[in-house]
C-alpha positions as CSV (number, residue, x, y, z in Angstrom):
1,M,23.5,-10.6,-32.2
2,L,23.0,-13.9,-30.5
3,L,25.5,-12.7,-27.5
4,R,22.9,-9.3,-27.8
5,T,20.1,-11.7,-26.8
6,I,21.7,-13.3,-24.4
7,E,23.2,-10.2,-22.8
8,T,19.1,-8.8,-22.5
9,F,18.0,-12.1,-21.2
10,L,20.5,-12.3,-18.6
11,R,19.5,-8.4,-17.7
12,K,15.7,-8.7,-17.6
13,T,15.9,-12.3,-15.6
14,G,19.1,-11.4,-13.3
15,M,20.1,-14.8,-13.8
16,P,23.9,-15.1,-13.2
17,W,25.3,-16.0,-16.6
18,T,27.2,-18.9,-15.1
19,K,23.8,-20.6,-14.3
20,F,22.8,-19.3,-17.8
21,G,25.5,-21.5,-19.2
22,R,25.2,-24.8,-17.0
23,L,21.3,-24.6,-17.7
24,V,21.7,-24.5,-21.6
25,A,24.9,-26.7,-22.3
26,H,26.1,-27.8,-18.9
27,D,28.7,-25.6,-19.6
28,P,29.4,-22.9,-17.5
29,R,31.5,-20.7,-19.3
30,L,29.7,-20.6,-21.9
31,V,28.4,-17.1,-21.9
32,G,32.4,-16.1,-20.7
33,D,33.5,-17.6,-23.7
34,M,31.3,-16.1,-25.9
35,R,32.1,-12.7,-24.7
36,R,35.4,-12.9,-25.7
37,G,34.8,-14.4,-29.1
38,R,33.2,-17.9,-28.8
39,Q,30.6,-19.0,-31.9
40,P,27.9,-21.5,-31.0
41,G,27.3,-24.3,-33.7
42,P,24.2,-23.7,-35.3
43,A,22.7,-26.9,-32.6
44,M,24.0,-24.9,-29.7
45,A,22.6,-21.9,-31.2
46,R,19.2,-23.3,-31.3
47,R,19.6,-24.6,-28.0
48,I,20.1,-21.0,-26.6
49,E,17.2,-19.8,-28.7
50,I,14.7,-22.3,-27.1
51,F,15.5,-22.3,-24.2
52,I,14.9,-18.0,-23.8
53,N,12.3,-18.6,-26.0
54,S,10.6,-21.2,-23.5
55,Y,12.2,-20.0,-20.2
56,V,9.5,-19.0,-17.5
57,E,10.4,-17.5,-13.9
58,G,9.6,-18.9,-11.1
């Protein structure tokens, strides 16, 4: 579910997945690893949700 939310966000904003990982977790491989099965812990999941919900393009 979280990965689906991220994928939707990336499509809407046009943001590269590596940039998303860098901005959220200082880890450009975050999304790629999640696509391969990585499950973020509760704290990281919350950071991702906060980032997506507060993101303003500009």
